[in-house]
C-alpha positions in Angstrom: -0.1 0.0 -0.1 1.1 3.6 -0.6 1.4 5.9 2.3 2.6 9.5 2.5 4.6 10.8 5.7 2.9 13.5 7.5 5.3 13.7 10.5 8.8 12.2 10.7 9.5 11.5 14.3 13.2 10.7 14.3 16.4 12.5 13.4 17.0 13.4 9.7 16.8 16.1 7.1 13.8 18.3 6.4 13.0 19.0 2.7 11.2 21.9 1.0 9.6 21.6 -2.5 10.5 24.2 -5.0 8.1 25.7 -7.5 8.8 23.2 -10.1 8.3 20.2 -7.6 12.0 19.5 -6.8 12.9 18.6 -3.3 15.7 20.5 -1.5 17.1 19.7 1.8 16.9 22.9 3.9 17.7 21.9 7.5 18.8 19.0 9.8 16.3 17.7 12.2 17.3 16.5 15.6 14.9 14.4 17.9 14.9 12.7 21.2 14.5 9.0 21.8 13.0 7.4 18.5 10.9 4.4 18.5 11.3 3.5 14.9 8.1 4.8 13.3 7.1 7.7 11.2 3.5 9.0 11.2 1.7 8.8 7.7 -1.6 8.6 6.0 -2.8 6.1 3.5 -2.8 7.8 0.1 -6.1 8.5 -1.6 -8.1 7.5 1.4 -10.8 9.0 3.7 -11.4 7.9 7.3 -15.0 9.1 7.1 -14.3 12.6 8.4 -12.6 14.0 5.3 -9.0 13.1 6.6 -6.7 10.5 5.2 -6.6 7.1 7.1 -3.8 7.4 9.7 -0.8 5.0 9.5 2.5 4.2 11.5 5.2 3.0 9.2 8.3 1.2 10.7 11.3 2.4 8.9 15.1 1.8 9.4 15.7 5.5 9.3 13.2 8.5 9.7 12.2 10.1 6.5 10.6 13.6 5.9 7.1 15.1 5.6 5.8 14.4 2.1 7.8 11.3 1.5 5.9 8.5 -0.1 6.5 4.9 0.8 5.4 1.6 -0.6 4.7 -0.3 2.6 3.5 -3.7 3.7 0.4 -3.8 5.8 0.9 -5.9 9.0 -2.1 -5.0 11.2 -3.9 -1.9 12.8 -5.1 -0.6 16.1 -7.8 1.7 17.5 -7.1 4.3 20.0 -9.8 6.8 21.4 -12.0 5.8 18.4 -9.5 6.4 15.7 -8.2 3.7 13.6 -4.4 3.5 12.7 -2.8 1.3 10.2 0.5 -0.4 11.0 3.0 -1.1 8.3 6.6 -1.6 7.5 8.9 -1.5 4.7 9.6 -4.5 2.7 12.8 -6.3 3.7 13.0 -4.4 7.2 12.7 -6.2 10.5 10.4 -3.8 12.3 10.6 -2.8 16.0 8.1 -4.5 18.3 4.5 -3.3 17.3 3.9 -2.8 21.1 5.7 0.4 20.8 3.3 1.7 18.1 0.8 3.2 20.6 3.5 5.4 22.2 4.5 6.5 18.7 0.9 7.5 17.8 1.0 10.3 20.3 -2.7 9.4 21.5 -3.6 8.3 24.9 -5.8 5.3 25.8 -5.6 1.6 25.6 -5.3 0.2 22.1 -7.7 -2.3 20.6 -5.5 -4.4 18.2 -7.0 -5.5 14.6 -5.6 -8.3 12.8 -4.3 -8.1 9.1 -7.5 -9.3 7.5 -9.6 -6.7 9.2 -6.9 -4.1 8.5 -7.2 -4.8 4.8 -10.8 -4.3 5.0 -10.3 -0.8 6.5 -7.9 0.0 3.7 -10.6 -1.0 1.1 -13.3 1.0 2.9 -11.0 4.1 3.1 -10.2 3.9 -0.6 -14.0 3.6 -1.5 -14.9 6.5 0.8 -12.2 8.6 -0.9 -13.6 7.8 -4.4 -17.1 8.5 -3.3 -16.0 11.9 -1.9 -14.0 12.6 -5.1 -17.1 11.8 -7.2 -19.1 14.6 -5.7 -16.0 17.0 -6.3 -16.1 17.9 -2.6 -13.2 19.8 -1.1 -12.9 19.1 2.6 -10.6 20.1 5.4 -10.5 23.7 4.8 -11.5 26.5 2.4 -12.5 25.2 -0.8 -11.3 28.4 -2.6 -7.7 28.3 -1.1 -5.7 26.1 -3.5 -2.3 26.7 -1.8 0.9 27.5 -3.6 3.0 24.4 -3.7 3.0 24.1 -7.5 2.8 26.6 -10.3 -0.7 27.0 -12.0 0.7 25.2 -15.1 1.1 22.0 -13.0 -1.4 22.2 -10.3 -4.3 22.7 -12.8 -3.9 19.1 -14.0 -4.3 17.5 -10.5 -6.4 19.5 -8.3 -10.0 20.8 -8.7 -9.5 24.6 -8.5 -10.1 27.4 -10.9 -7.3 29.4 -12.5 -8.3 32.4 -10.4 -8.0 30.3 -7.2 -4.5 29.0 -8.2 -3.4 32.6 -8.6 -4.6 33.9 -5.2 -1.2 33.6 -3.7 -0.1 36.4 -5.9 -2.4 38.9 -4.1 -1.3 41.0 -1.1 -1.7 39.2 2.3 -4.1 42.0 3.5 -6.4 41.3 0.6 -6.4 37.5 1.3 -7.1 38.3 5.0 -10.3 40.2 4.0 -11.4 37.3 2.0 -10.8 34.9 4.7 -13.6 36.7 6.9 -16.1 37.2 4.0 -16.2 34.0 1.9 -18.0 30.9 2.9 -15.8 27.9 3.4 -17.5 26.1 0.2 -17.6 29.2 -1.9 -15.6 29.2 -5.2 -13.8 32.1 -6.9 -14.4 32.6 -10.6 -12.3 35.5 -11.6 -10.6 38.6 -10.2 -8.8 41.8 -11.4 -6.3 43.6 -9.3 -5.9 47.2 -9.4 -2.3 48.3 -8.5 -1.6 51.3 -6.4 -0.6 54.5 -8.3 1.9 56.4 -6.1 2.2 59.6 -8.1 -1.1 61.3 -9.5 -0.9 63.9 -12.0 -2.4 67.5 -11.5 -5.4 66.5 -13.7 -6.0 63.3 -11.8 -5.8 65.0 -8.4 -8.4 67.6 -9.8 -10.6 64.8 -10.8 -10.4 63.1 -7.5 -8.8 60.0 -8.8 -8.6 57.4 -6.1 -5.7 55.0 -7.0 -5.3 53.0 -3.7 -4.6 49.3 -4.5 -7.9 47.4 -5.0 -9.3 44.1 -6.0 -12.4 43.3 -8.0 -13.4 39.8 -7.4 -16.4 37.5 -8.5 -17.4 34.2 -6.8 -20.2 32.0 -7.3 -22.0 33.9 -4.6 -21.0 37.6 -4.6 -19.2 40.4 -6.2 -16.6 42.0 -4.1 -14.7 45.2 -4.4 -11.7 45.3 -1.8 -9.7 48.4 -1.5 -6.9 49.7 0.8 -8.5 51.5 3.8 -5.6 53.9 3.6 -2.4 54.1 1.4 0.6 52.3 2.7 3.2 54.7 4.3 6.4 54.8 6.0 4.7 53.8 9.4 2.6 50.9 8.4 2.3 49.0 5.0 -1.0 47.4 5.9 -3.7 49.6 7.1 -6.5 47.0 6.4 -9.2 47.0 3.7 -12.6 48.4 3.0 -14.9 45.9 1.4 -18.1 46.4 -0.6 -20.1 43.2 -1.7 -23.2 42.5 -3.8 -24.9 38.9 -3.8 -24.9 37.7 -7.3 -28.7 37.0 -6.7 -29.1 40.7 -6.8 -27.7 41.4 -10.1 -30.1 42.6 -12.7 -27.6 44.0 -15.3 -23.9 44.2 -15.5 -22.0 46.7 -18.1 -18.8 48.3 -18.8 -18.4 52.0 -19.4 -15.6 54.3 -20.3 -15.2 57.2 -17.8 -12.5 59.8 -17.5 -9.9 57.7 -19.1 -10.7 54.7 -16.9 -13.3 51.9 -17.2 -16.1 51.2 -14.7 -17.9 47.9 -14.1 -21.4 48.9 -13.5 -23.6 46.5 -11.4 -27.3 47.5 -11.3 -29.6 45.8 -8.6 -33.3 46.3 -7.6 -31.9 48.8 -5.0 -29.8 50.8 -7.2 -26.4 51.0 -9.1 -22.9 50.7 -8.0 -19.7 51.4 -10.1 -16.2 50.0 -9.6 -13.3 51.8 -11.3 -10.2 50.4 -12.8 -7.6 51.7 -15.1 -8.4 51.9 -19.0 -5.5 49.4 -19.7 -7.7 46.8 -17.9 -10.5 47.2 -20.1 -10.2 43.6 -21.5 -10.1 42.1 -18.0 -13.1 44.1 -17.0 -15.0 42.8 -20.1 -14.2 39.3 -19.0 -15.5 40.0 -15.5 -18.8 41.5 -17.2 -19.4 38.5 -19.1 -19.0 36.1 -16.3 -21.2 38.2 -14.0 -23.8 38.5 -16.5 -24.4 34.7 -16.2 -26.1 35.5 -12.9 -28.6 38.1 -14.2 -32.1 37.0 -15.0 -31.1 36.8 -18.7 -28.1 34.7 -18.1 -29.6 32.3 -15.2 -33.1 31.8 -16.6 -32.6 28.0 -16.8 -30.5 27.6 -13.6 -31.8 26.3 -10.3 -32.4 28.8 -7.6 -29.9 28.6 -4.7 -31.5 28.9 -1.2 -28.9 29.5 1.6 -29.1 28.2 5.0 -30.0 31.1 7.3 -29.4 30.2 11.1 -29.4 32.8 13.8 -25.9 33.8 15.1 -25.4 32.5 18.7 -25.6 35.2 21.4 -22.1 36.7 22.1 -21.8 37.5 25.9 -17.9 37.4 25.9 -17.2 40.3 23.7 -19.2 42.9 25.7 -17.7 41.4 28.9 -14.2 42.4 27.7 -15.5 46.1 28.1 -17.4 45.6 31.4 -20.7 45.9 29.6 -22.2 42.4 29.5 -25.4 43.5 31.4 -25.9 46.4 29.0 -25.5 44.2 25.9 -27.9 41.6 27.2 -30.6 44.1 28.0 -30.1 45.7 24.5 -30.4 42.3 22.8 -33.5 41.5 24.8 -35.2 44.8 23.7 -34.1 44.1 20.2 -35.8 40.7 20.4 -39.0 42.1 21.8 -39.5 44.1 18.5 -39.4 40.9 16.2 -37.0 38.2 15.1 -33.4 38.7 15.3 -31.0 36.8 13.0 -27.7 38.6 14.2 -26.7 41.1 16.8 -23.5 43.1 16.7 -22.8 45.1 19.9 -20.7 48.3 19.7 -19.6 49.2 23.4 -19.5 52.6 25.0 -16.0 53.8 24.8 -13.8 56.9 24.3 -15.2 58.6 21.3 -18.6 56.9 21.6 -20.6 58.0 24.6 -23.6 55.6 24.1 -23.5 51.9 23.2 -25.1 50.8 20.0 -26.0 47.6 18.1 -26.6 46.5 14.6 -29.5 44.2 14.4 -30.2 41.8 11.3 -33.8 40.8 10.9 -35.3 38.7 8.3 -36.4 41.7 6.2 -34.2 44.6 7.3 -30.9 46.0 9.0 -31.5 48.3 12.0 -29.1 50.4 14.1 -30.3 50.8 17.7 -28.9 52.6 20.7 -26.6 55.5 19.6 -28.8 56.6 16.9 -31.8 54.9 15.4 -32.1 54.0 11.7 -33.1 51.1 9.6 -33.2 50.0 5.9 -35.3 47.4 4.4 -33.1 44.5 2.7 -35.1 45.1 -0.5 -33.7 48.5 -0.7 -30.2 47.6 0.0 -27.8 48.1 -2.9 -24.7 46.5 -1.4 -23.3 45.7 2.0 -19.9 47.2 3.3 -17.4 46.3 5.9 -14.1 47.9 7.1 -11.3 45.5 8.4 -8.7 47.8 9.6 -6.6 48.1 12.8 -7.8 51.7 12.7 -11.6 50.8 12.9 -13.9 48.1 12.3 -17.2 49.0 10.5 -20.3 47.0 9.2 -23.3 48.1 7.5 -25.1 48.8 4.1 -24.2 51.6 1.5 -27.5 53.2 2.5 -26.0 54.8 5.6 -27.0 52.1 8.2 -23.7 51.2 9.6 -21.9 50.5 13.0 -18.3 51.1 14.2 -16.9 48.5 16.6 -13.4 48.0 18.0 -11.4 46.0 15.5 -10.7 43.1 17.9 -14.5 42.4 17.7 -14.7 42.3 13.9 -14.7 38.6 13.8 -18.3 38.8 14.9 -18.9 41.8 12.5 -17.7 39.6 9.6 -20.0 36.7 10.7 -23.0 39.0 10.9 -22.1 40.3 7.3 -21.9 36.8 5.8 -25.3 36.1 7.3 -26.7 39.5 6.0 -25.6 38.6 2.5 -27.2 35.1 2.5 -30.4 36.7 4.0 -30.4 39.4 1.3 -29.8 36.9 -1.5 -32.6 34.6 -0.3 -35.2 37.3 0.1 -34.6 39.3 -3.2 -34.2 36.6 -5.8 -36.0 37.7 -9.1 -36.7 41.2 -7.7 
C-alpha cells in the first residue's frame, strides 16, 4: 500500500519543495528517543471525516514530511475511536509493534486489529475517498484556497480549482485576510482583477479626485466584491487593512462596462440601485471578462438555472465580547429589547468607549437591517444596494451602503464579519428575481 509521511518522528533532514516540484534539503532535524516509526496517511483514502486514514510506518531511518513509501500492511489498532494502520518497509525487520501506541501520540488503551480486518479498513477508506471525489467536494479547509505548492501550469492538472484560485497567492496578504472573513468555506472564486496602487498622481488626476489605492475586484459563485486599501501604505505601516463592498450575485439585474475619465467602470445594477467599480483603462479587456462572467447571474443569463437557497441560522448570542468592556449586562438588555420587536438573526454590539458616549448595536432581521442605541435607523433589505465592511486596525465597520452602519473596536470584527456573511445570505434569499 502507498502511504505519505505527515510527521517524521526521528532525526533526519527536512525538505522543502521548489516551485517546479524539486525537493531540496533545507535543515537538519534532531529528535529525542525514537521508537522506529514515522506518522503517515494512506494515500487516496478517507477515514469518514474528510481526513486520510492514519498509519504508522516502521522504517530503518526516519524520512521526511511528504515522503511517499510503498509499505506492507501488518495490522492496525484503534485508540480513542481512531483507527491507525501499522505497516513496515519490505525487507526490514520492524521494532516491536507494542511500541506503536506510544509512537501514535494518542492516549488510551489500544484495541488491536488483525491483518485481514486491517485490509478491510484500507478497502473501505479507498472507497470512501472515491465517493467523496465523485461529488467533487473539497474538505478539510476553505475550498477556494488552492495553496501555492505548485505553479498553475502543473497544479491545474491535478487539483479541482479554478485558475483564479490558483493565482490567489499572488495577491497581497491584506486582501487575502479580508477574503478569509467574508467568503463561505465552500464558496468558489471565478475571476478577479487587481488594480495596482498609483503612487504619483498627475495634477489632472488630483483635480478629478482619482482614487488609486490598491484594489481588487473579485467574482465568486455567490458575490461580487470590491476590496480596497483602507488607507495608502506609508512609512509607518504597510497594511492599514481593507474596505470591502459586496453584492450577492442573486441581486444582479444587469452588468455593463463604461468608459469614464480615461478609466473603465464595471457597472452593477440591482433592484436597490447601481454601483460602479473603477479600474484603469488598460484593464478594459479584463473588465470585459468580468462582465461576461457576472452576466451569467443576471435574470437573462440564469433563466434556466436552479435557484440557490442559503441556510440562514441565527448567530449564537455573544456575551464574551461585551464582557471584555465591562458591559455584559448592558449588551444583554439591549439584545432583549431588540428581540421584543421581532425576530433577530444577528446582533452586533458596539460598546460605549472613548469617542462613543452611548452603546449601539446593529440588528439583522429577516427583512431589514437596523441600528439601535446610539442613533436609530433602519433599511429594508429590498432597498439595499450593497453591504460594506471595514477590516482595519484603525477601525471596524459593518453596514449597508445606504448609511446604516456601525463602528466597533477592531478586535470584535470576527463577529462583525460573521454578521455580514449572514446578511449577504439573507439578502440573497429574500430578493431573488426582484
